[in-house]
BADO-743994 format. One record per atom (N, C-alpha, C): residue in three letters; residue number from 1; x, y, z; atom name. Coordinates in Angstrom, 1 decimal, m for minus. Layout:
// BADO-743994
ALA:NUM:X:Y:Z:CA
...
This chain:
// BADO-743994
THR:1:57.3:m11.5:m19.7:N
THR:1:57.9:m12.3:m18.7:CA
THR:1:57.1:m12.1:m17.3:C
ALA:2:56.8:m10.8:m17.1:N
ALA:2:56.1:m10.5:m15.8:CA
ALA:2:54.7:m11.2:m15.8:C
LEU:3:54.0:m11.2:m16.9:N
LEU:3:52.7:m11.9:m16.9:CA
LEU:3:52.8:m13.4:m16.7:C
ALA:4:53.8:m14.0:m17.4:N
ALA:4:54.0:m15.4:m17.2:CA
ALA:4:54.4:m15.8:m15.8:C
LYS:5:55.2:m15.0:m15.2:N
LYS:5:55.5:m15.2:m13.7:CA
LYS:5:54.3:m15.0:m12.9:C
GLU:6:53.4:m14.0:m13.2:N
GLU:6:52.2:m13.8:m12.4:CA
GLU:6:51.3:m15.0:m12.5:C
VAL:7:51.1:m15.6:m13.6:N
VAL:7:50.2:m16.7:m13.8:CA
VAL:7:50.8:m18.0:m13.3:C
PHE:8:52.1:m18.3:m13.6:N
PHE:8:52.6:m19.6:m13.4:CA
PHE:8:53.5:m19.7:m12.1:C
GLY:9:54.0:m18.5:m11.6:N
GLY:9:54.8:m18.5:m10.4:CA
GLY:9:56.0:m19.4:m10.5:C
GLU:10:56.2:m20.2:m9.4:N
GLU:10:57.4:m21.0:m9.3:CA
GLU:10:57.4:m22.2:m10.3:C
THR:11:56.3:m22.4:m11.0:N
THR:11:56.3:m23.5:m12.0:CA
THR:11:56.9:m23.1:m13.3:C
LEU:12:57.2:m21.8:m13.4:N
LEU:12:57.8:m21.3:m14.7:CA
LEU:12:59.4:m21.4:m14.6:C
ASN:13:59.9:m22.1:m15.5:N
ASN:13:61.4:m22.2:m15.6:CA
ASN:13:61.8:m21.4:m16.8:C
GLU:14:62.6:m20.4:m16.6:N
GLU:14:63.0:m19.5:m17.7:CA
GLU:14:64.0:m20.1:m18.7:C
SER:15:64.7:m21.1:m18.3:N
SER:15:65.8:m21.6:m19.2:CA
SER:15:66.2:m23.0:m18.6:C
ARG:16:66.6:m23.8:m19.5:N
ARG:16:67.3:m25.1:m19.1:CA
ARG:16:68.8:m24.9:m19.0:C
ASP:17:69.3:m23.7:m19.2:N
ASP:17:70.7:m23.4:m19.1:CA
ASP:17:71.0:m22.8:m17.7:C
PRO:18:71.5:m23.6:m16.8:N
PRO:18:71.8:m23.1:m15.4:CA
PRO:18:72.9:m22.1:m15.4:C
ASP:19:73.7:m22.0:m16.4:N
ASP:19:74.8:m21.0:m16.4:CA
ASP:19:74.5:m19.7:m17.1:C
ARG:20:73.2:m19.5:m17.4:N
ARG:20:72.8:m18.2:m18.1:CA
ARG:20:72.9:m17.1:m17.1:C
PRO:21:73.6:m16.0:m17.4:N
PRO:21:73.6:m14.9:m16.5:CA
PRO:21:72.3:m14.2:m16.4:C
PRO:22:71.9:m13.7:m15.3:N
PRO:22:70.5:m13.2:m15.1:CA
PRO:22:70.2:m12.0:m16.0:C
GLU:23:71.2:m11.3:m16.5:N
GLU:23:71.0:m10.2:m17.4:CA
GLU:23:70.7:m10.6:m18.9:C
ARG:24:70.9:m11.8:m19.2:N
ARG:24:70.7:m12.3:m20.6:CA
ARG:24:69.2:m12.6:m20.8:C
TYR:25:68.7:m12.2:m21.9:N
TYR:25:67.3:m12.4:m22.2:CA
TYR:25:67.1:m13.9:m22.7:C
THR:26:66.0:m14.5:m22.4:N
THR:26:65.6:m15.7:m23.0:CA
THR:26:64.2:m15.7:m23.5:C
ALA:27:63.9:m16.3:m24.6:N
ALA:27:62.6:m16.5:m25.1:CA
ALA:27:62.1:m17.9:m24.9:C
ARG:28:62.9:m18.7:m24.2:N
ARG:28:62.5:m20.1:m24.0:CA
ARG:28:62.0:m20.3:m22.5:C
TYR:29:60.8:m20.6:m22.4:N
TYR:29:60.2:m20.8:m21.1:CA
TYR:29:59.7:m22.3:m21.0:C
TYR:30:59.8:m22.9:m19.9:N
TYR:30:59.3:m24.2:m19.7:CA
TYR:30:58.5:m24.3:m18.4:C
LEU:31:57.4:m25.1:m18.4:N
LEU:31:56.6:m25.2:m17.2:CA
LEU:31:57.0:m26.5:m16.6:C
LYS:32:56.9:m26.6:m15.3:N
LYS:32:57.3:m27.8:m14.5:CA
LYS:32:56.1:m28.7:m14.3:C
PHE:33:55.0:m28.6:m15.1:N
PHE:33:53.9:m29.5:m15.0:CA
PHE:33:54.1:m30.8:m15.7:C
ASN:34:53.4:m31.8:m15.2:N
ASN:34:53.4:m33.1:m15.8:CA
ASN:34:52.4:m33.2:m16.9:C
PHE:35:51.3:m32.4:m16.8:N
PHE:35:50.2:m32.5:m17.7:CA
PHE:35:49.8:m31.1:m18.2:C
LEU:36:49.5:m31.0:m19.5:N
LEU:36:49.2:m29.8:m20.1:CA
LEU:36:48.0:m29.1:m19.5:C
GLU:37:47.0:m29.9:m19.0:N
GLU:37:45.8:m29.4:m18.4:CA
GLU:37:46.1:m28.6:m17.2:C
GLN:38:47.2:m28.9:m16.5:N
GLN:38:47.6:m28.1:m15.3:CA
GLN:38:47.9:m26.6:m15.7:C
ALA:39:48.5:m26.4:m16.8:N
ALA:39:48.8:m25.1:m17.3:CA
ALA:39:47.5:m24.4:m17.7:C
PHE:40:46.6:m25.2:m18.4:N
PHE:40:45.3:m24.6:m18.8:CA
PHE:40:44.5:m24.2:m17.6:C
ASP:41:44.6:m24.9:m16.5:N
ASP:41:43.8:m24.6:m15.3:CA
ASP:41:44.4:m23.3:m14.7:C
ARG:42:45.7:m23.1:m14.7:N
ARG:42:46.3:m21.9:m14.2:CA
ARG:42:45.9:m20.7:m15.0:C
LEU:43:45.9:m20.9:m16.3:N
LEU:43:45.5:m19.8:m17.2:CA
LEU:43:44.0:m19.4:m17.0:C
SER:44:43.2:m20.4:m16.8:N
SER:44:41.8:m20.1:m16.6:CA
SER:44:41.6:m19.4:m15.2:C
GLU:45:42.3:m19.8:m14.2:N
GLU:45:42.2:m19.2:m12.9:CA
GLU:45:42.6:m17.7:m12.9:C
ALA:46:43.5:m17.4:m13.9:N
ALA:46:44.0:m16.0:m14.0:CA
ALA:46:43.2:m15.2:m14.9:C
GLY:47:42.0:m15.7:m15.4:N
GLY:47:41.1:m15.0:m16.3:CA
GLY:47:41.4:m15.1:m17.7:C
PHE:48:42.2:m16.1:m18.2:N
PHE:48:42.4:m16.2:m19.6:CA
PHE:48:41.4:m17.2:m20.2:C
ARG:49:41.2:m17.1:m21.5:N
ARG:49:40.4:m18.1:m22.2:CA
ARG:49:41.1:m18.4:m23.5:C
MET:50:40.9:m19.6:m24.0:N
MET:50:41.5:m20.1:m25.2:CA
MET:50:40.8:m19.4:m26.4:C
ALA:51:41.6:m18.6:m27.2:N
ALA:51:41.1:m17.9:m28.3:CA
ALA:51:41.3:m18.7:m29.6:C
ALA:52:42.3:m19.5:m29.7:N
ALA:52:42.6:m20.2:m30.9:CA
ALA:52:43.4:m21.4:m30.6:C
CYS:53:43.4:m22.4:m31.5:N
CYS:53:44.2:m23.6:m31.4:CA
CYS:53:44.6:m24.0:m32.8:C
SER:54:45.8:m24.4:m33.1:N
SER:54:46.2:m24.9:m34.4:CA
SER:54:47.1:m26.1:m34.2:C
SER:55:46.9:m27.1:m35.0:N
SER:55:47.7:m28.3:m34.9:CA
SER:55:48.0:m28.9:m36.2:C
THR:56:49.2:m29.4:m36.3:N
THR:56:49.6:m30.1:m37.5:CA
THR:56:50.2:m31.5:m37.1:C
GLY:57:50.1:m32.4:m38.0:N
GLY:57:50.6:m33.7:m37.7:CA
GLY:57:50.9:m34.4:m39.0:C
THR:58:52.1:m35.1:m39.1:N
THR:58:52.5:m35.8:m40.3:CA
THR:58:52.9:m37.2:m39.8:C
CYS:59:52.8:m38.1:m40.7:N
CYS:59:53.2:m39.5:m40.4:CA
CYS:59:54.1:m40.0:m41.6:C
ALA:60:55.2:m40.6:m41.3:N
ALA:60:56.0:m41.2:m42.3:CA
ALA:60:56.4:m42.6:m41.9:C
PHE:61:56.5:m43.5:m42.8:N
PHE:61:56.8:m44.9:m42.5:CA
PHE:61:58.3:m45.0:m42.4:C
ALA:62:58.8:m45.7:m41.4:N
ALA:62:60.3:m45.9:m41.2:CA
ALA:62:60.8:m46.7:m42.3:C
PRO:63:62.1:m46.5:m42.7:N
PRO:63:62.7:m47.3:m43.7:CA
PRO:63:62.7:m48.8:m43.3:C
GLU:64:62.5:m49.6:m44.3:N
GLU:64:62.4:m51.1:m44.0:CA
GLU:64:63.7:m51.6:m43.4:C
GLN:65:64.9:m51.1:m43.8:N
GLN:65:66.1:m51.6:m43.2:CA
GLN:65:66.4:m51.2:m41.8:C
GLY:66:65.7:m50.1:m41.4:N
GLY:66:65.9:m49.6:m40.0:CA
GLY:66:65.0:m50.2:m39.0:C
GLY:67:64.0:m51.0:m39.4:N
GLY:67:63.1:m51.6:m38.5:CA
GLY:67:61.9:m52.2:m39.2:C
PRO:68:60.9:m52.7:m38.5:N
PRO:68:59.8:m53.2:m39.2:CA
PRO:68:59.1:m52.2:m40.1:C
ALA:69:58.5:m52.7:m41.2:N
ALA:69:57.9:m51.8:m42.1:CA
ALA:69:56.7:m51.1:m41.6:C
ASP:70:56.0:m51.7:m40.5:N
ASP:70:54.8:m51.1:m40.0:CA
ASP:70:55.1:m50.0:m39.0:C
ASP:71:56.3:m49.7:m38.6:N
ASP:71:56.6:m48.7:m37.7:CA
ASP:71:56.3:m47.3:m38.3:C
LYS:72:55.7:m46.5:m37.6:N
LYS:72:55.4:m45.1:m38.1:CA
LYS:72:56.1:m44.1:m37.2:C
ILE:73:56.5:m43.0:m37.9:N
ILE:73:57.2:m41.9:m37.2:CA
ILE:73:56.2:m40.7:m37.3:C
TRP:74:55.8:m40.2:m36.1:N
TRP:74:54.8:m39.1:m36.0:CA
TRP:74:55.6:m37.9:m35.6:C
THR:75:55.2:m36.8:m36.3:N
THR:75:55.7:m35.5:m36.0:CA
THR:75:54.5:m34.6:m35.8:C
SER:76:54.4:m33.9:m34.7:N
SER:76:53.2:m33.0:m34.5:CA
SER:76:53.7:m31.7:m33.8:C
TYR:77:52.8:m30.7:m34.0:N
TYR:77:53.1:m29.4:m33.4:CA
TYR:77:51.7:m28.8:m33.1:C
THR:78:51.5:m28.4:m31.9:N
THR:78:50.2:m27.8:m31.5:CA
THR:78:50.5:m26.4:m30.9:C
GLU:79:49.7:m25.4:m31.3:N
GLU:79:49.9:m24.1:m30.7:CA
GLU:79:48.6:m23.7:m30.1:C
TYR:80:48.6:m23.1:m28.9:N
TYR:80:47.4:m22.6:m28.3:CA
TYR:80:47.6:m21.1:m28.0:C
VAL:81:46.5:m20.4:m28.3:N
VAL:81:46.5:m18.9:m28.1:CA
VAL:81:45.5:m18.6:m27.0:C
PHE:82:45.9:m17.9:m26.0:N
PHE:82:45.1:m17.5:m24.9:CA
PHE:82:45.0:m16.0:m24.8:C
CYS:83:43.9:m15.5:m24.4:N
CYS:83:43.8:m14.0:m24.2:CA
CYS:83:43.0:m13.8:m22.9:C
ARG:84:43.2:m12.6:m22.3:N
ARG:84:42.5:m12.2:m21.1:CA
ARG:84:41.8:m10.8:m21.4:C
ASP:85:40.6:m10.8:m21.1:N
ASP:85:39.8:m9.6:m21.4:CA
ASP:85:40.1:m8.5:m20.4:C
């Protein structure tokens, strides 16, 4: 948490739950950036480099009764790993 606060400062939001007591731990962090590149810039400025990246993506066609047959539903997940020497 301390490192995330050091790098991202006031742009780090520790929880979307405004009623969470300060003594409760959260593993959910959100950045207040509009673009992912802004977070990458902050990490670079703090001496981090991207060590790995993994991405998955799947596509499924929507049911014909729920909409046009050519509609596609995309699901994706991307993970970035940064390290600082």
